[in-house]
NUTIVO-179737 format. One record per atom (N, C-alpha, C): residue number from 1; residue in one letter; atom name; x, y, z. Coordinates in pm, whole numbers. Layout:
residues N
{NUM, A, CA, {X, Y, Z}}
...
END
This chain:
residues 163
{1, T, N, {-6226, -844, 3458}}
{1, T, CA, {-6132, -924, 3533}}
{1, T, C, {-6167, -1071, 3520}}
{2, Q, N, {-6300, -1099, 3502}}
{2, Q, CA, {-6335, -1239, 3488}}
{2, Q, C, {-6283, -1294, 3357}}
{3, T, N, {-6276, -1214, 3258}}
{3, T, CA, {-6227, -1260, 3129}}
{3, T, C, {-6083, -1302, 3142}}
{4, A, N, {-6011, -1235, 3217}}
{4, A, CA, {-5869, -1266, 3234}}
{4, A, C, {-5851, -1400, 3298}}
{5, V, N, {-5950, -1444, 3377}}
{5, V, CA, {-5938, -1573, 3442}}
{5, V, C, {-5956, -1684, 3342}}
{6, F, N, {-6038, -1666, 3243}}
{6, F, CA, {-6066, -1772, 3146}}
{6, F, C, {-5969, -1775, 3028}}
{7, I, N, {-5887, -1684, 3018}}
{7, I, CA, {-5790, -1682, 2907}}
{7, I, C, {-5676, -1776, 2944}}
{8, T, N, {-5645, -1862, 2845}}
{8, T, CA, {-5535, -1953, 2870}}
{8, T, C, {-5402, -1880, 2854}}
{9, P, N, {-5317, -1909, 2942}}
{9, P, CA, {-5188, -1838, 2932}}
{9, P, C, {-5111, -1883, 2807}}
{10, T, N, {-5039, -1792, 2749}}
{10, T, CA, {-4956, -1822, 2631}}
{10, T, C, {-4811, -1831, 2676}}
{11, D, N, {-4733, -1888, 2586}}
{11, D, CA, {-4589, -1900, 2619}}
{11, D, C, {-4528, -1761, 2629}}
{12, V, N, {-4453, -1747, 2727}}
{12, V, CA, {-4380, -1621, 2746}}
{12, V, C, {-4235, -1648, 2713}}
{13, A, N, {-4181, -1565, 2633}}
{13, A, CA, {-4040, -1583, 2592}}
{13, A, C, {-3949, -1553, 2709}}
{14, T, N, {-3860, -1644, 2728}}
{14, T, CA, {-3758, -1621, 2830}}
{14, T, C, {-3622, -1629, 2764}}
{15, I, N, {-3532, -1554, 2812}}
{15, I, CA, {-3395, -1552, 2756}}
{15, I, C, {-3310, -1644, 2840}}
{16, T, N, {-3253, -1741, 2769}}
{16, T, CA, {-3164, -1834, 2836}}
{16, T, C, {-3026, -1814, 2776}}
{17, S, N, {-2931, -1794, 2857}}
{17, S, CA, {-2794, -1772, 2810}}
{17, S, C, {-2724, -1906, 2792}}
{18, T, N, {-2666, -1926, 2672}}
{18, T, CA, {-2587, -2046, 2649}}
{18, T, C, {-2447, -2004, 2608}}
{19, A, N, {-2348, -2079, 2645}}
{19, A, CA, {-2209, -2048, 2610}}
{19, A, C, {-2183, -2086, 2465}}
{20, T, N, {-2116, -1997, 2393}}
{20, T, CA, {-2080, -2023, 2253}}
{20, T, C, {-1929, -2019, 2243}}
{21, I, N, {-1871, -2119, 2180}}
{21, I, CA, {-1726, -2122, 2164}}
{21, I, C, {-1690, -2038, 2041}}
{22, L, N, {-1607, -1938, 2062}}
{22, L, CA, {-1563, -1852, 1952}}
{22, L, C, {-1438, -1913, 1889}}
{23, P, N, {-1425, -1901, 1761}}
{23, P, CA, {-1304, -1957, 1697}}
{23, P, C, {-1180, -1880, 1741}}
{24, T, N, {-1067, -1950, 1756}}
{24, T, CA, {-940, -1886, 1792}}
{24, T, C, {-852, -1879, 1668}}
{25, E, N, {-758, -1789, 1671}}
{25, E, CA, {-668, -1770, 1557}}
{25, E, C, {-563, -1880, 1558}}
{26, T, N, {-545, -1944, 1448}}
{26, T, CA, {-445, -2051, 1437}}
{26, T, C, {-339, -2008, 1337}}
{27, M, N, {-211, -2018, 1377}}
{27, M, CA, {-99, -1981, 1290}}
{27, M, C, {-76, -2095, 1191}}
{28, T, N, {-65, -2059, 1066}}
{28, T, CA, {-31, -2158, 965}}
{28, T, C, {91, -2109, 889}}
{29, A, N, {173, -2200, 843}}
{29, A, CA, {294, -2163, 770}}
{29, A, C, {256, -2110, 633}}
{30, T, N, {319, -1999, 597}}
{30, T, CA, {299, -1941, 465}}
{30, T, C, {429, -1960, 388}}
{31, P, N, {425, -2023, 276}}
{31, P, CA, {550, -2044, 203}}
{31, P, C, {609, -1911, 155}}
{32, T, N, {743, -1899, 170}}
{32, T, CA, {817, -1783, 124}}
{32, T, C, {908, -1827, 11}}
{33, F, N, {904, -1754, -97}}
{33, F, CA, {983, -1791, -212}}
{33, F, C, {1101, -1697, -227}}
{34, F, N, {1219, -1751, -251}}
{34, F, CA, {1339, -1674, -277}}
{34, F, C, {1379, -1700, -421}}
{35, F, N, {1404, -1594, -492}}
{35, F, CA, {1447, -1608, -630}}
{35, F, C, {1595, -1577, -637}}
{36, V, N, {1673, -1668, -688}}
{36, V, CA, {1816, -1649, -704}}
{36, V, C, {1843, -1641, -853}}
{37, L, N, {1890, -1524, -893}}
{37, L, CA, {1920, -1503, -1034}}
{37, L, C, {2071, -1506, -1051}}
{38, S, N, {2117, -1575, -1146}}
{38, S, CA, {2261, -1578, -1167}}
{38, S, C, {2292, -1539, -1311}}
{39, T, N, {2409, -1479, -1324}}
{39, T, CA, {2458, -1444, -1455}}
{39, T, C, {2577, -1534, -1481}}
{40, P, N, {2570, -1615, -1581}}
{40, P, CA, {2683, -1705, -1605}}
{40, P, C, {2805, -1626, -1650}}
{41, T, N, {2919, -1654, -1586}}
{41, T, CA, {3046, -1594, -1624}}
{41, T, C, {3148, -1704, -1641}}
{42, V, N, {3242, -1679, -1725}}
{42, V, CA, {3347, -1776, -1748}}
{42, V, C, {3480, -1707, -1718}}
{43, P, N, {3537, -1729, -1600}}
{43, P, CA, {3663, -1663, -1568}}
{43, P, C, {3777, -1723, -1651}}
{44, T, N, {3874, -1636, -1682}}
{44, T, CA, {3989, -1687, -1755}}
{44, T, C, {4081, -1765, -1663}}
{45, E, N, {4088, -1722, -1537}}
{45, E, CA, {4163, -1795, -1436}}
{45, E, C, {4080, -1795, -1309}}
{46, T, N, {4093, -1899, -1229}}
{46, T, CA, {4020, -1905, -1104}}
{46, T, C, {4095, -1824, -999}}
{47, P, N, {4033, -1716, -945}}
{47, P, CA, {4102, -1637, -844}}
{47, P, C, {4132, -1719, -720}}
{48, K, N, {4247, -1695, -661}}
{48, K, CA, {4286, -1761, -538}}
{48, K, C, {4226, -1683, -421}}
{49, P, N, {4208, -1748, -306}}
{49, P, CA, {4155, -1676, -190}}
{49, P, C, {4243, -1555, -159}}
{50, G, N, {4180, -1441, -135}}
{50, G, CA, {4254, -1319, -106}}
{50, G, C, {4301, -1247, -230}}
{51, S, N, {4265, -1297, -347}}
{51, S, CA, {4306, -1237, -473}}
{51, S, C, {4201, -1138, -519}}
{52, S, N, {4246, -1039, -597}}
{52, S, CA, {4154, -943, -655}}
{52, S, C, {4089, -999, -779}}
{53, G, N, {4143, -1109, -833}}
{53, G, CA, {4092, -1166, -956}}
{53, G, C, {4163, -1114, -1079}}
{54, L, N, {4238, -1004, -1064}}
{54, L, CA, {4316, -951, -1175}}
{54, L, C, {4445, -1031, -1189}}
{55, K, N, {4502, -1033, -1307}}
{55, K, CA, {4628, -1106, -1325}}
{55, K, C, {4739, -1041, -1243}}
{56, Y, N, {4751, -908, -1251}}
{56, Y, CA, {4854, -837, -1176}}
{56, Y, C, {4788, -732, -1088}}
{57, D, N, {4810, -744, -959}}
{57, D, CA, {4754, -649, -863}}
{57, D, C, {4834, -659, -734}}
{58, C, N, {4827, -555, -652}}
{58, C, CA, {4899, -559, -524}}
{58, C, C, {4821, -485, -417}}
{59, R, N, {4863, -506, -295}}
{59, R, CA, {4815, -429, -180}}
{59, R, C, {4937, -384, -104}}
{60, I, N, {4946, -256, -76}}
{60, I, CA, {5060, -202, 0}}
{60, I, C, {5031, -225, 148}}
{61, V, N, {5124, -296, 213}}
{61, V, CA, {5108, -330, 354}}
{61, V, C, {5169, -222, 443}}
{62, S, N, {5287, -172, 404}}
{62, S, CA, {5353, -68, 483}}
{62, S, C, {5453, 6, 396}}
{63, K, N, {5494, 121, 447}}
{63, K, CA, {5601, 196, 380}}
{63, K, C, {5677, 277, 484}}
{64, T, N, {5806, 293, 456}}
{64, T, CA, {5892, 380, 536}}
{64, T, C, {5980, 456, 439}}
{65, P, N, {6003, 580, 460}}
{65, P, CA, {5950, 662, 571}}
{65, P, C, {5802, 691, 550}}
{66, A, N, {5738, 733, 657}}
{66, A, CA, {5598, 774, 648}}
{66, A, C, {5591, 907, 574}}
{67, D, N, {5478, 932, 510}}
{67, D, CA, {5461, 1061, 443}}
{67, D, C, {5481, 1174, 543}}
{68, G, N, {5551, 1278, 499}}
{68, G, CA, {5577, 1394, 584}}
{68, G, C, {5705, 1384, 665}}
{69, A, N, {5782, 1276, 648}}
{69, A, CA, {5910, 1263, 720}}
{69, A, C, {6000, 1380, 682}}
{70, I, N, {6077, 1427, 779}}
{70, I, CA, {6160, 1546, 760}}
{70, I, C, {6307, 1505, 745}}
{71, Y, N, {6371, 1560, 642}}
{71, Y, CA, {6513, 1533, 615}}
{71, Y, C, {6587, 1664, 598}}
{72, A, N, {6716, 1660, 628}}
{72, A, CA, {6804, 1773, 600}}
{72, A, C, {6839, 1767, 451}}
{73, P, N, {6880, 1878, 392}}
{73, P, CA, {6916, 1878, 250}}
{73, P, C, {7029, 1779, 220}}
{74, N, N, {7022, 1715, 104}}
{74, N, CA, {7125, 1625, 51}}
{74, N, C, {7151, 1500, 135}}
{75, V, N, {7056, 1460, 218}}
{75, V, CA, {7072, 1341, 301}}
{75, V, C, {7016, 1220, 225}}
{76, G, N, {7093, 1111, 222}}
{76, G, CA, {7046, 988, 158}}
{76, G, C, {6956, 909, 251}}
{77, F, N, {6860, 838, 194}}
{77, F, CA, {6770, 753, 272}}
{77, F, C, {6716, 643, 180}}
{78, V, N, {6657, 542, 240}}
{78, V, CA, {6597, 432, 164}}
{78, V, C, {6447, 433, 188}}
{79, T, N, {6371, 431, 78}}
{79, T, CA, {6225, 416, 89}}
{79, T, C, {6193, 269, 67}}
{80, R, N, {6108, 216, 153}}
{80, R, CA, {6075, 73, 147}}
{80, R, C, {5923, 56, 152}}
{81, W, N, {5870, -13, 51}}
{81, W, CA, {5729, -51, 50}}
{81, W, C, {5721, -202, 66}}
{82, Q, N, {5636, -249, 153}}
{82, Q, CA, {5607, -392, 161}}
{82, Q, C, {5472, -412, 94}}
{83, V, N, {5471, -496, -12}}
{83, V, CA, {5350, -516, -90}}
{83, V, C, {5320, -665, -101}}
{84, I, N, {5192, -698, -112}}
{84, I, CA, {5147, -836, -129}}
{84, I, C, {5094, -852, -270}}
{85, N, N, {5133, -959, -336}}
{85, N, CA, {5082, -992, -468}}
{85, N, C, {4937, -1038, -453}}
{86, M, N, {4842, -953, -491}}
{86, M, CA, {4699, -983, -480}}
{86, M, C, {4641, -1033, -611}}
{87, G, N, {4724, -1046, -714}}
{87, G, CA, {4678, -1093, -844}}
{87, G, C, {4682, -1244, -854}}
{88, T, N, {4650, -1293, -973}}
{88, T, CA, {4653, -1437, -998}}
{88, T, C, {4783, -1480, -1064}}
{89, G, N, {4862, -1384, -1112}}
{89, G, CA, {4987, -1416, -1180}}
{89, G, C, {5108, -1394, -1092}}
{90, T, N, {5213, -1472, -1118}}
{90, T, CA, {5340, -1457, -1045}}
{90, T, C, {5418, -1340, -1101}}
{91, W, N, {5483, -1264, -1013}}
{91, W, CA, {5573, -1158, -1056}}
{91, W, C, {5710, -1223, -1074}}
{92, D, N, {5740, -1262, -1193}}
{92, D, CA, {5864, -1334, -1225}}
{92, D, C, {5982, -1238, -1222}}
{93, S, N, {6083, -1270, -1145}}
{93, S, CA, {6199, -1181, -1131}}
{93, S, C, {6273, -1162, -1264}}
{94, D, N, {6252, -1252, -1360}}
{94, D, CA, {6318, -1237, -1491}}
{94, D, C, {6258, -1126, -1575}}
{95, N, N, {6131, -1091, -1552}}
{95, N, CA, {6071, -987, -1636}}
{95, N, C, {5992, -882, -1558}}
{96, A, N, {6000, -881, -1427}}
{96, A, CA, {5930, -781, -1345}}
{96, A, C, {6031, -685, -1285}}
{97, D, N, {5998, -558, -1289}}
{97, D, CA, {6082, -459, -1221}}
{97, D, C, {5993, -351, -1162}}
{98, Y, N, {6052, -267, -1082}}
{98, Y, CA, {5979, -152, -1031}}
{98, Y, C, {6058, -29, -1071}}
{99, R, N, {5983, 75, -1107}}
{99, R, CA, {6047, 190, -1168}}
{99, R, C, {5978, 321, -1132}}
{100, Y, N, {6057, 428, -1146}}
{100, Y, CA, {6007, 563, -1125}}
{100, Y, C, {5899, 591, -1228}}
{101, E, N, {5786, 649, -1183}}
{101, E, CA, {5678, 684, -1275}}
{101, E, C, {5662, 834, -1291}}
{102, S, N, {5656, 906, -1179}}
{102, S, CA, {5633, 1051, -1189}}
{102, S, C, {5669, 1119, -1058}}
{103, G, N, {5664, 1253, -1062}}
{103, G, CA, {5690, 1332, -942}}
{103, G, C, {5834, 1377, -936}}
{104, D, N, {5876, 1411, -816}}
{104, D, CA, {6012, 1459, -795}}
{104, D, C, {6112, 1345, -810}}
{105, R, N, {6225, 1374, -867}}
{105, R, CA, {6330, 1273, -891}}
{105, R, C, {6421, 1267, -768}}
{106, L, N, {6377, 1187, -670}}
{106, L, CA, {6453, 1172, -546}}
{106, L, C, {6544, 1050, -552}}
{107, H, N, {6527, 965, -652}}
{107, H, CA, {6596, 837, -660}}
{107, H, C, {6739, 851, -712}}
{108, T, N, {6823, 752, -677}}
{108, T, CA, {6958, 746, -733}}
{108, T, C, {6962, 655, -855}}
{109, S, N, {6862, 564, -868}}
{109, S, CA, {6847, 479, -986}}
{109, S, C, {6698, 474, -1018}}
{110, G, N, {6662, 481, -1147}}
{110, G, CA, {6522, 489, -1186}}
{110, G, C, {6453, 355, -1205}}
{111, V, N, {6529, 243, -1210}}
{111, V, CA, {6471, 110, -1232}}
{111, V, C, {6543, 9, -1146}}
{112, Y, N, {6466, -81, -1085}}
{112, Y, CA, {6522, -189, -1004}}
{112, Y, C, {6455, -321, -1043}}
{113, D, N, {6529, -429, -1040}}
{113, D, CA, {6472, -563, -1061}}
{113, D, C, {6423, -619, -929}}
{114, L, N, {6320, -703, -936}}
{114, L, CA, {6278, -775, -815}}
{114, L, C, {6389, -872, -775}}
{115, D, N, {6413, -886, -644}}
{115, D, CA, {6515, -978, -594}}
{115, D, C, {6481, -1123, -622}}
{116, K, N, {6349, -1155, -619}}
{116, K, CA, {6303, -1293, -639}}
{116, K, C, {6163, -1288, -699}}
{117, S, N, {6116, -1401, -751}}
{117, S, CA, {5980, -1410, -803}}
{117, S, C, {5882, -1410, -686}}
{118, I, N, {5767, -1345, -706}}
{118, I, CA, {5666, -1331, -601}}
{118, I, C, {5536, -1396, -649}}
{119, S, N, {5500, -1508, -588}}
{119, S, CA, {5377, -1581, -623}}
{119, S, C, {5256, -1510, -562}}
{120, P, N, {5135, -1539, -615}}
{120, P, CA, {5015, -1480, -555}}
{120, P, C, {5007, -1509, -405}}
{121, G, N, {4977, -1405, -328}}
{121, G, CA, {4967, -1418, -183}}
{121, G, C, {5096, -1390, -109}}
{122, E, N, {5210, -1388, -181}}
{122, E, CA, {5340, -1363, -116}}
{122, E, C, {5367, -1213, -107}}
{123, Q, N, {5459, -1180, -17}}
{123, Q, CA, {5495, -1040, 7}}
{123, Q, C, {5630, -1009, -54}}
{124, A, N, {5645, -887, -105}}
{124, A, CA, {5771, -840, -163}}
{124, A, C, {5816, -715, -90}}
{125, D, N, {5947, -698, -78}}
{125, D, CA, {6005, -576, -23}}
{125, D, C, {6061, -495, -140}}
{126, I, N, {6004, -378, -160}}
{126, I, CA, {6046, -288, -267}}
{126, I, C, {6129, -179, -201}}
{127, K, N, {6258, -172, -237}}
{127, K, CA, {6348, -73, -175}}
{127, K, C, {6407, 16, -283}}
{128, V, N, {6405, 147, -255}}
{128, V, CA, {6459, 245, -349}}
{128, V, C, {6553, 338, -272}}
{129, D, N, {6677, 348, -322}}
{129, D, CA, {6773, 443, -265}}
{129, D, C, {6736, 583, -311}}
{130, M, N, {6725, 676, -217}}
{130, M, CA, {6685, 813, -249}}
{130, M, C, {6775, 913, -181}}
{131, K, N, {6766, 1037, -227}}
{131, K, CA, {6844, 1145, -169}}
{131, K, C, {6757, 1270, -164}}
{132, A, N, {6754, 1334, -45}}
{132, A, CA, {6676, 1457, -29}}
{132, A, C, {6738, 1567, -114}}
{133, P, N, {6655, 1650, -178}}
{133, P, CA, {6708, 1761, -257}}
{133, P, C, {6787, 1860, -172}}
{134, G, N, {6864, 1945, -238}}
{134, G, CA, {6948, 2043, -168}}
{134, G, C, {6870, 2164, -119}}
{135, N, N, {6750, 2183, -167}}
{135, N, CA, {6668, 2296, -124}}
{135, N, C, {6551, 2248, -39}}
{136, G, N, {6496, 2339, 39}}
{136, G, CA, {6384, 2303, 127}}
{136, G, C, {6253, 2295, 52}}
{137, G, N, {6156, 2224, 112}}
{137, G, CA, {6023, 2214, 52}}
{137, G, C, {5962, 2077, 72}}
{138, T, N, {5850, 2054, 4}}
{138, T, CA, {5780, 1927, 7}}
{138, T, C, {5802, 1858, -127}}
{139, F, N, {5837, 1728, -122}}
{139, F, CA, {5870, 1654, -243}}
{139, F, C, {5799, 1519, -242}}
{140, S, N, {5741, 1482, -357}}
{140, S, CA, {5670, 1356, -371}}
{140, S, C, {5720, 1281, -494}}
{141, T, N, {5723, 1150, -485}}
{141, T, CA, {5763, 1067, -597}}
{141, T, C, {5672, 946, -605}}
{142, T, N, {5649, 896, -726}}
{142, T, CA, {5560, 782, -749}}
{142, T, C, {5634, 675, -827}}
{143, W, N, {5617, 550, -782}}
{143, W, CA, {5681, 433, -844}}
{143, W, C, {5573, 330, -878}}
{144, I, N, {5603, 242, -974}}
{144, I, CA, {5511, 135, -1014}}
{144, I, C, {5589, 7, -1036}}
{145, I, N, {5516, -104, -1037}}
{145, I, CA, {5572, -233, -1079}}
{145, I, C, {5531, -251, -1224}}
{146, K, N, {5623, -301, -1306}}
{146, K, CA, {5596, -322, -1447}}
{146, K, C, {5637, -463, -1487}}
{147, I, N, {5544, -534, -1553}}
{147, I, CA, {5571, -667, -1608}}
{147, I, C, {5524, -662, -1753}}
{148, G, N, {5617, -667, -1847}}
{148, G, CA, {5580, -653, -1987}}
{148, G, C, {5516, -517, -2007}}
{149, K, N, {5394, -516, -2063}}
{149, K, CA, {5322, -390, -2083}}
{149, K, C, {5232, -355, -1965}}
{150, A, N, {5219, -447, -1870}}
{150, A, CA, {5134, -424, -1754}}
{150, A, C, {5205, -336, -1651}}
{151, E, N, {5139, -229, -1611}}
{151, E, CA, {5189, -139, -1506}}
{151, E, C, {5084, -136, -1395}}
{152, F, N, {5127, -160, -1273}}
{152, F, CA, {5032, -169, -1161}}
{152, F, C, {5106, -137, -1031}}
{153, C, N, {5035, -135, -924}}
{153, C, CA, {5089, -118, -788}}
{153, C, C, {5159, 18, -772}}
{154, Q, N, {5081, 123, -779}}
{154, Q, CA, {5136, 258, -765}}
{154, Q, C, {5177, 283, -620}}
{155, M, N, {5302, 321, -601}}
{155, M, CA, {5359, 345, -468}}
{155, M, C, {5411, 487, -462}}
{156, T, N, {5374, 560, -357}}
{156, T, CA, {5417, 700, -345}}
{156, T, C, {5482, 724, -209}}
{157, V, N, {5561, 830, -205}}
{157, V, CA, {5615, 879, -77}}
{157, V, C, {5632, 1030, -90}}
{158, T, N, {5605, 1101, 20}}
{158, T, CA, {5619, 1245, 25}}
{158, T, C, {5705, 1281, 145}}
{159, I, N, {5807, 1363, 122}}
{159, I, CA, {5898, 1403, 232}}
{159, I, C, {5904, 1554, 241}}
{160, Q, N, {5952, 1601, 355}}
{160, Q, CA, {5979, 1743, 380}}
{160, Q, C, {6130, 1761, 391}}
{161, V, N, {6183, 1865, 331}}
{161, V, CA, {6325, 1898, 346}}
{161, V, C, {6333, 2035, 411}}
{162, N, N, {6402, 2040, 525}}
{162, N, CA, {6421, 2168, 597}}
{162, N, C, {6564, 2215, 580}}
{163, N, N, {6578, 2344, 550}}
{163, N, CA, {6713, 2403, 538}}
{163, N, C, {6770, 2433, 674}}
END
């Protein structure tokens, strides 16, 4: 025990707590690249707004009678399609007509001229005089607009005939 009195004390390690600042996450902008690839095209005509881009094209807006309309045998009626010129070319009344294409022959005339020229975006009324057959059944007919060699705007109607 006497030896312990003469021994000089040594440093004793002590733990001291110190505050340490931890790094925080910082948002940085990351560049995003967009690649736009284009294919060069050369249109023959510039399409107008609402146009299909084709020279001759149409959209059928309405038709009467509706498909499935019922008629008595041998009754005359008028089929009417309202169509919009969706193409880039005018339907010139001097060389445009609408004509029977296929199906049942319900018409009284197979070819009609347009009443007036129809510019792109304008609406045309296509009217065909028809007559219900003498026998009962379901009958369909198809018509088209024709300008020169171009045939487009297929229009159909289907009726029922009851005896």
